[in-house]
PADREN-163587 format. One record per atom (N, C-alpha, C): residue in three letters; x, y, z. Coordinates in pm, whole numbers, plus 50000, padded with zeros to 5 digits. Example, Ala and Ser with C-alpha at 12.3 -4.5 7.8 and 13.67 -1.06 7.14 Angstrom:
BEGIN
ALA513194943150780/ALA512304955050780/ALA513204967050780/SER512854977550708/SER513674989450714/SER512905000350787/
***
This chain:
BEGIN
MET742855504643315/MET742335515043383/MET740595519843246/THR740015509143283/THR738655511743192/THR737195513543316/ALA736385518743170/ALA735435524143261/ALA734225508243218/THR733395509343353/THR732405497743328/THR731285499643270/LEU731335499143113/LEU730315501043041/LEU730495491042979/ASP730875478742973/ASP730885467242942/ASP729475456743010/PRO728155456742931/PRO727675450543001/PRO727435435343088/THR728895431043062/THR729165419043102/THR729525424943226/ARG730285435243252/ARG730755438043402/ARG730005438543479/PRO730345441543653/PRO728895444643730/PRO729575461543718/ALA727535468143803/ALA727535481643769/ALA727755485043892/HIS727485498443897/HIS727735504944072/HIS729395498844115/GLY729785502844050/GLY731755499544052/GLY731405516944100/GLY733315520044035/GLY733305537844122/GLY734105532244241/PRO734985542944323/PRO735545548444404/PRO734715544644530/ALA733485546144518/ALA732965543344647/ALA731185549344636/SER730195538244669/SER728795532044610/SER728365544644600/ARG727175544644539/ARG726365549944476/ARG726015559344571/TRP725245555544655/TRP724945569844788/TRP725735573344875/SER727165568644870/SER728245569244929/SER728205591145015/PRO728235591745125/PRO728695608045079/PRO729825618445036/ARG730325603044968/ARG731845606644871/ARG730885609744768/ARG730165605444667/ARG729305612444568/ARG728425622344551/LEU727975627144741/LEU727175640344710/LEU727845650744595/GLY727095662744541/GLY727715671944501/GLY728315678444661/HIS727995683644754/HIS728925689644848/HIS728395685644972/HIS728555688745102/HIS728965679945192/HIS728045698045310/ARG728245710445211/ARG727075723645330/ARG726625711345396/TYR725135703245392/TYR724455703745490/TYR724625695745584/LEU726565695145625/LEU726875687845693/LEU727315701045829/TRP727335708845762/TRP727085726045856/TRP725985730445946/TRP724925721845858/TRP723325728445914/TRP722915720346031/LEU723575701746004/LEU723735689746079/LEU724295694446217/GLY725025703046220/GLY725905703446337/GLY725285712146419/ALA725215729646338/ALA723785739946417/ALA722475733846494/LEU722455717346400/LEU721025717246521/LEU721635703746681/VAL722715704046589/VAL722735686746735/VAL723535699446857/LEU723465709246824/LEU724495722146890/LEU722835724146965/ALA721815730746839/ALA720785737446924/ALA720305726046997/GLY720135711947017/GLY719535696147081/GLY720645699947218/VAL721845705947185/VAL722895699847411/VAL722205706747354/ALA721905724347317/ALA721445734547501/ALA720485733347515/ALA719965727747464/ALA718435725747529/ALA718255716947607/ALA719555700747564/ALA719255697847690/ALA720645696147814/ILE721405710747778/ILE722295712947909/ILE720735724548005/ALA720735734147947/ALA719145742148041/ALA718295732348055/ILE717595721048050/ILE716445718548087/ILE717685708648222/ARG719195700248214/ARG719485698148322/ARG719395705048422/ALA720105716248429/ALA719665728348475/ALA719215734648528/ASP718085732448538/ASP717335735648604/ASP716365728248732/SER717015731148856/SER716975729948965/SER716105726749051/SER714055731448990/SER713435735249055/SER712925720349063/PRO711645720149179/PRO711685703749245/PRO710485696149184/GLY709335712149109/GLY708265712749085/GLY708345706848946/PRO707095704448856/PRO707075703248746/PRO707235714948625/GLY707775715748549/GLY707565727048450/GLY708955728748442/ILE709895738748366/ILE710725746248344/ILE711045761248416/ALA711275765748617/ALA711025771848636/ALA712035789248591/ASP713545782048595/ASP714795788648571/ASP714335800048472/ASP714775815348407/ASP714085822248310/ASP715345817748248/GLY716755815448271/GLY718125817948235/GLY717305794048092/ALA716935790348212/ALA716575779448070/ALA715345778347997/VAL714215788748037/VAL713415793647943/VAL713535805047846/ASN714685813347858/ASN715555819247763/ASN716285812047644/VAL716615796847740/VAL717375789547635/VAL716395787147527/LEU715335773347539/LEU714415764947521/LEU713885779147356/THR713435787247438/THR712895797947373/THR713825798847254/ALA714805799847239/ALA715355799247201/ALA716315795447042/VAL716045783347118/VAL715545768447061/VAL714495767846949/VAL713445764147000/VAL712785762046944/VAL712335769846837/VAL712605788746809/VAL712365789646761/VAL713645797146626/VAL715005788946678/VAL716005789746569/VAL715825773746523/THR715075762146495/THR715165750446521/THR714425745846375/PRO713065757046318/PRO712705751246206/PRO713455758146047/PHE714325770446118/PHE714995776046036/PHE716315769446007/LEU716775760046131/LEU718015748946121/LEU717485735746026/VAL716095728446039/VAL715235720045960/VAL715425720445812/TRP715465730645812/TRP714825736545631/TRP716065737545535/GLY717295743145609/GLY718435745945537/GLY719475731145576/LEU718845719545657/LEU719725709545618/LEU718795700045513/LEU717935699145538/LEU716725700445399/LEU716905699645298/HIS717215710245322/HIS717555722145125/HIS719105711345029/GLN720005716445164/GLN720845717545091/GLN721515698945129/VAL720885693145192/VAL721165681245132/VAL719935672545014/VAL718635679544995/VAL718585678244820/VAL719145685844727/SER720105693344780/SER721115698444712/SER722295690944692/ALA722485683744745/ALA723955676744703/ALA723305664944680/VAL721965656644704/VAL721425645244610/VAL721475647444476/ARG721225662344464/ARG721015666544299/ARG722655667744230/ARG723065668544335/ARG724075673244218/ARG725205658044250/ARG724745649944298/ARG725465635944351/ARG725845630544193/VAL727445623144212/VAL727505613844070/VAL726685600644071/ARG726825603243955/ARG725915591243950/ARG726405578843859/ASP727665581443806/ASP728405568843690/ASP729075560843725/ASP728015550443661/ASP729415536443748/ASP730975537643703/VAL731345543543690/VAL732705540943657/VAL734005537043789/ARG734535521643724/ARG734925515843840/ARG736685523243862/HIS737175523243760/HIS738465523043733/HIS738555538743579/TYR739695544843599/TYR739795560443536/TYR741505556143494/GLY741415560043423/GLY742855564343330/GLY743435569343452/VAL744915569443374/VAL746325577043442/VAL746645587743354/GLY747355586843306/GLY747105592343169/GLY748615605743244/GLN748655619043202/GLN748935626043270/GLN748295637443249/PRO748925642543414/PRO747825654343490/PRO747995674943420/VAL746475673143396/VAL746325687343328/VAL745175701443432/ALA746105708743463/ALA744875713943562/ALA744945729143581/VAL743645735143546/VAL743625750243523/VAL743795759543606/ARG743995773043706/ARG744635777343808/ARG744645792843738/PRO744225801443823/PRO743825816643859/PRO744455821843795/ALA745115830843644/ALA746125835943660/ALA746675844743685/PRO748165847443723/PRO748665856743855/PRO747875871543810/HIS748465879143840/HIS748225893143733/HIS749985897943764/PRO750385894343591/PRO751725894943551/PRO751185916143534/GLY752555923443540/GLY752575935843481/GLY752475933943323/ASP752785925543252/ASP752825930643077/ASP751535927843007/ASP749955923543154/ASP749125925243127/ASP748405937843051/THR747605944142946/THR746945952342927/THR745935950242933/GLU744505965042893/GLU743205961342876/GLU742805954342753/ASP743975948842633/ASP743365943242504/ASP743855933442501/ASP744305927242578/ASP745505917942645/ASP745665910242791/ARG744965897342840/ARG745025901542897/ARG745245883242971/VAL744745877643048/VAL745295861843096/VAL745035859543136/ARG743335849743081/ARG742325845043204/ARG743005836943309/TYR743325821943251/TYR744105813643349/TYR744535809243240/LEU745665802143318/LEU746765795943334/LEU746625779343318/VAL747315772143246/VAL746975755543215/VAL747975753443259/ASP748015739743361/ASP749855728543389/ASP749005720643353/VAL750115714743235/VAL750065701443197/VAL751075694143188/ASP751225675443273/ASP752115670943305/ASP753055675843303/HIS753045687443472/HIS754155688843556/HIS754765699643530/ARG753775706543427/ARG754975718743354/ARG754075727043386/PRO754435739943445/PRO753105752543495/PRO753285758943450/GLY752005764243406/GLY751905773443246/GLY751895772043136/ALA752035759243115/ALA752335748142992/ALA751885756342833/VAL750305762542886/VAL749385763642791/VAL748655781842877/ALA747905790342816/ALA747625801242870/ALA746345806342769/VAL744985807642829/VAL743545813842769/VAL744505830842824/ARG743855836242662/ARG744065846542697/ARG742495854742646/ASP742255861042716/ASP741185872542567/ASP741455890142578/ARG740815887242463/ARG741585903742408/ARG741025907742357/ARG741435921742295/ARG739945926242257/ARG740385932742116/ALA739745935642056/ALA739805940241943/ALA739235946341793/ARG739575948041666/ARG738485962841601/ARG736965954041583/GLY737175937241621/GLY735875927441509/GLY735575925241690/GLY735775928141805/GLY735305927041900/GLY735765910942022/PRO735975915342073/PRO735955899742219/PRO736995886942135/SER737705884442206/SER738445866142145/SER738855859642257/SER738925847242271/SER739645841142324/SER740775831242258/TRP742175830442299/TRP742905827342255/TRP743725815142341/LEU743895804842311/LEU744775791342327/LEU746015790542311/ASP747135796342397/ASP748425798042366/ASP749125790642429/ASP749775776842352/ASP751195773442440/ASP752545778542411/GLY752885788742347/GLY754475792242364/GLY754545788442187/GLU753635779742129/GLU753855778941916/GLU753055777841874/ARG752295780541900/ARG751075786341827/ARG749815792541871/ARG748775796841833/ARG747505806841899/ARG746735801941800/LEU744805798841932/LEU744425787741853/LEU743095800541863/ARG742365802541810/ARG741145811341866/ARG740175800041894/LEU739075806642016/LEU738545794942126/LEU737195805642085/ARG736215793342036/ARG735155793242014/ARG734495785442075/ALA733145786342168/ALA731735786042221/ALA730715789642148/ARG730315788342012/ARG728395783542018/ARG728065773142047/SER726655774842032/SER725185766242011/SER726185750341989/GLY726025746142032/GLY726105731942047/GLY728005725641957/LEU728255739541986/LEU729705739641919/LEU730865743741973/MET732035739741993/MET733175747442027/MET734775742142009/THR735035742441909/THR736455749241868/THR737695756341897/ALA738975753541820/ALA740015760041908/ALA740345758641748/SER740495771841680/SER740755768941580/SER742535780041521/GLU742415774041424/GLU744355788841340/GLU744125788741184/GLY744315799141090/GLY743985796541029/GLY743835784540936/THR744165783540961/THR743705769140836/THR742335758940858/GLY741435764740959/GLY740245759441042/GLY740525754541118/PRO739555746241227/PRO739055738641346/PRO740345726241372/VAL740875731941449/VAL742155720141541/VAL742475710141597/PHE740695711941693/PHE739985707841824/PHE738885709841803/VAL737895702541817/VAL736565704241817/VAL735525696441906/ALA734065702241976/ALA733715696042088/ALA732575697441988/ARG731855683841988/ARG730255686041963/ARG729355682541969/ARG727895687741992/ARG726825686242073/ARG726225670541994/PHE725295661542063/PHE724405654142025/PHE723585652642085/GLY722655650842031/GLY721355642342148/GLY720605651642192/PRO718965644342228/PRO717995650842187/PRO717885662242398/ALA717315669642373/ALA717235677242510/ALA717205669942674/GLY717615677742716/GLY717505670942830/GLY718495659842838/ARG719675650242664/ARG720635646142772/ARG721255643942634/ARG721685653642647/ARG723005657342558/ARG724325652042559/ARG724435643042412/ARG726175639842435/ARG727335649542383/TRP728275651742463/TRP729095663042345/TRP730835650542310/GLU731025653242211/GLU731815642942156/GLU733275652542133/ILE734365651642227/ILE735325659142190/ILE736395655142055/ALA737115656841994/ALA738055648941904/ALA738995664741921/VAL740485653541971/VAL741695663841991/VAL742405650441924/GLU743465658741796/GLU744565649841812/GLU744655633141829/GLY743145630541686/GLY743045612941614/GLY742515607541742/ARG742025615141887/ARG741335602741965/ARG739735613742028/ARG739055605642030/ARG737625611042151/ARG737065605542192/LEU736895620342287/LEU736525611942398/LEU734865620642422/HIS733915614842507/HIS732935616442491/HIS732295622342638/CYS731345626242654/CYS731035629042760/CYS729875634242788/GLU728885625942885/GLU727155625042864/GLU726515638242969/VAL725735649342908/VAL724855657543041/VAL723615657743046/ARG723835658343127/ARG721475657043195/ARG721705666743279/GLY720455676443220/GLY720375686043345/GLY720755693143320/SER719965704743412/SER721125721843394/SER721735728343548/LEU722115718443603/LEU722935719043742/LEU724465719543736/PRO725255727243747/PRO726395729143788/PRO726865715543909/VAL727985706243828/VAL728705695543942/VAL730165692143927/PRO729805687444021/PRO731525688144082/PRO732285681944004/ARG732175670643940/ARG733265667943860/ARG732265660543713/ARG733635653743603/ARG732425650443488/ARG733735634043421/THR732635629443366/THR733835616643292/THR733955615743185/LEU734615615043123/LEU735345617442992/LEU734985595642944/VAL734905594642812/VAL734715576942805/VAL735935580342696/ASP736715578742594/ASP736965575042483/ASP736895555042405/ASP737215563042306/ASP736695550742208/ASP737275534542247/GLU737695540742305/GLU739095525242404/GLU737805522642546/GLY736485529042566/GLY736955516042664/GLY736715527442792/THR738495534642794/THR739025542242894/THR738185552242955/ALA738575552743139/ALA737925566543152/ALA738775580043173/TRP738195595943172/TRP739175598943211/TRP738635609443313/LEU738715610943482/LEU737505620943540/LEU738745631143501/VAL737875638243541/VAL737515653643597/VAL736955659143648/ARG737765663143772/ARG737355674543826/ARG736845686343843/VAL735695689743846/VAL735505705943768/VAL736055714643933/GLY735375711444077/GLY735435720944169/GLY734655732044175/ARG735315739544252/ARG733775753044314/ARG734225761444276/ALA733345771544179/ALA733215782144146/ALA734165792044198/ARG734845799244133/ARG735665813944238/ARG735025827844130/ARG734525835844196/ARG734145849344052/ARG733355842043989/GLY732835833243953/GLY731815828043904/GLY732405816443766/ARG733775810143791/ARG734845806943679/ARG734675795043786/VAL735225779943729/VAL735475770443717/VAL737185768843703/HIS738185760843773/HIS739265761543705/HIS739165743543800/PRO739025734743697/PRO738935719343662/PRO740955717143625/SER740865700443686/SER742185695543722/SER741375682843671/ALA742665677943560/ALA741655663743478/ALA742875655543479/ARG742925638943442/ARG743675632343345/ARG743645636743218/VAL744255630643159/VAL743765628642987/VAL745155617342935/PRO744305618142822/PRO746015603542811/PRO747285612842731/GLU748145601542746/GLU749935607642735/GLU749935614842621/ARG749185608842480/ARG749465615042373/ARG748845627042345/LEU747935630742372/LEU747675640442394/LEU748995655742451/SER748785661042333/SER749765672942351/SER749595683242446/PRO749845692942501/PRO750175705242571/PRO748795712842564/ALA748835717742389/ALA747365721342355/ALA746535715342322/ALA745895705642311/ALA744815695742312/ALA744745688942467/ALA745455688842562/ALA745315688042715/ALA745005704042730/ALA744765710442765/ALA744635727042776/ALA742795729942693/PHE743155721442531/PHE741325725842543/PHE740685715142618/VAL740595707442645/VAL739315694342710/VAL739125701242824/VAL740175706042902/VAL739635711043040/VAL739115725343026/TRP738635730542897/TRP738775751242907/TRP737055743542849/PHE736995730842754/PHE735755732242715/PHE735525724542838/VAL735555719442969/VAL735325714443030/VAL734595723643141/ALA735365739943111/ALA735215752343243/ALA733775759743116/GLU734055758543018/GLU732585769142965/GLU731335761142992/LEU731805744742957/LEU730455741142993/LEU729475742943089/ASP730535745243261/ASP730255748543362/ASP729795759443363/ALA730165770043292/ALA730155785143239/ALA728825791243179/LYS728685780243117/LYS727155781143065/LYS725425775243091/ILE725875763243191/ILE725335759743228/ILE725015766543392/ARG725895772643438/ARG725705782643501/ARG724645797343467/ALA725035801943346/ALA724835815443324/ALA722995812943270/ALA722525797643181/ALA721865795243197/ALA720315796843298/ARG720775789243434/ARG720585787743504/ARG720065797243580/ASP720675807843551/ASP720295822843627/ASP719935826843546/ALA719885826343425/ALA719095838143361/ALA717825840743345/PRO717205833543468/PRO715305843043475/PRO715375848543597/LEU716465851343666/LEU716995862943724/LEU717825870543691/THR718715874343637/THR719865877443550/THR720025885643452/GLY719165874643379/GLY719625878843238/GLY720495869343167/GLY720555865943218/GLY721865852343220/GLY722995855143113/GLY723495853243116/GLY724705849842989/GLY725515865142956/ALA725125874342959/ALA725465885342911/ALA726295890042898/ALA726955882642991/ALA728315886643005/ALA729975874542935/ASP729155861442884/ASP728965858142782/ASP728835857342669/SER729275863942598/SER728495870742483/SER729685871642380/GLY729525879342290/GLY730295874042191/GLY730315859542097/ASP731335850642092/ASP731525839642020/ASP730315826542118/SER730395829942228/SER728805824142312/SER727565824542295/SER727015830642153/SER725575837842170/SER725035816542044/GLY723735820942145/GLY723435810442085/GLY723695800542153/TRP723725797042278/TRP724115792042327/TRP722945779142403/ASP722795767242412/ASP722025760242473/ASP723055747642551/THR722025747342701/THR723535738742754/THR722885723942745/GLY721925717042684/GLY721295710142659/GLY720455702342751/ALA719785712042867/ALA718715703842964/ALA717365714642922/SER716495702742903/SER714885703342880/SER714525717243009/GLY713325718342982/GLY713145730743102/GLY713075722243251/ASN712465715443220/ASN711695706643356/ASN712775696543417/ASP713685695643389/ASP714805683743398/ASP715625692943556/GLY715945705843572/GLY716455710643575/GLY717925698343811/GLY716775697143799/GLY716545684043885/GLY717955671343875/ASN718495670243767/ASN718975660043704/ASN720565669943662/ASP720805668443749/ASP722525677743725/ASP722495670643628/GLY723415677643559/GLY723935669443361/GLY725885669643393/GLY726135673743523/GLY727735668143457/GLY728925670543590/ASN728575672143691/ASN729445678043737/ASN730825666743760/ASP730245654743802/ASP732315647743746/ASP731885639743672/GLY731095635243624/GLY731645632443487/GLY730275625943409/GLY730485621243339/GLY729395621243150/GLY728195617943275/SER727515604343408/SER726375604543451/SER726235610043595/ASP727545618043612/ASP727535625643707/ASP726765636143710/GLY725425629843747/GLY724385642743785/GLY725105653543698/GLY724975652843579/GLY725605660843468/GLY726695655943413/ASP727215645643483/ASP729155643043451/ASP728345636343288/SER729915633943292/SER730205624243156/SER730625612243123/GLY730305608943019/GLY730695599842961/GLY729605592543026/SER729765582243155/SER729095569843156/SER728035579643267/SER728605586043310/SER728385596543421/SER726795597443375/GLY726675602843518/GLY724835620443464/GLY724495622943557/ASP724875635643639/ASP724275637043752/ASP722935642243726/
***
C-alpha cells in the first residue's frame, strides 16, 4: 500500500477524484441547497394554487408565499455559496491512491472518572490496536505551572508543543519528536518515532478533515481529524504496526495539537487567540503565511488543504 508519490505513477488517484464531493471539507452546503429547493417548490405550488382566470396572481395566500420566497431566497443563495466556497477551500488535495493498513489508533474524549482532581485530570484516552484506553493524555498542575503528560501505564512522557517543535520527553531527554521545516505558507513536519520518520505537509491556515502521513518507504498513513468538539478534535488513524502504543498516541496527539493551534491562530484576530493554549504552547507558528488563509493546510493529509505528506489543502 503506497502513496502515488513516484513520478512514474499516475497522479490524481486517491479514493475519489479530486473534485468528488467525498473530498470536500464538509457537506453543510447540502442543507442550504435543500432549503433553496424547498423555497422553489413552495413558490411553484403557490403559483399553481392560484385559480384566477386573469393574468397575474390574485390569491392572497399565494402572494404571501411568493413574497416570503422572494425575501428569503437571497439569504439562502448567500448561505449556499458561502458553504460551497468553505467546503472547496478545505477539500482534500492529495494524490494518494492507497494507504497503509497498520494498526488502528483513535483519540476519544475521556469519561469523567471519580479519581480525577483539579490538579490531575485525563484530557482524553487513546485506543491503540483495539485496546481501549491503552494510553492516556493527562493535564497536570504543579508548582512550575500546567503541563501535559502521555501515560501508557509503563512510563510517563511530558508533552510539549512549542514553535516548530513538539516533543514527548522523559528524564533523559526527548523520546518522540515532531519538527517543522520549510518556508511560511508551505510547512513540512517530520515526526520521528522509534526509528521511523513520518512526513506531513501543512499549507494554509484553515482546519482540515484529514491528514496524510508519508514514511520514508513511501507508504501513506491516513489520519482522520474529525469534527471539533468543545474546541478540540479527536483524530483516528492507521499507523505502522511496529509503533508502540505510546508512539502511536504521540502521532495522533501531534495532529490534535496542530489542529488546535491552527484554530487558535485563525481565531486570534477576534479573540486574542491562543490564550487557552499557553504554557508549553508559547511562540506557536502554524506555518501559514498571512495571506494564504484560503489554502487549507491539512484536513486529511499532507496536501489535503492542509493535509500532510503528499496532501495539502
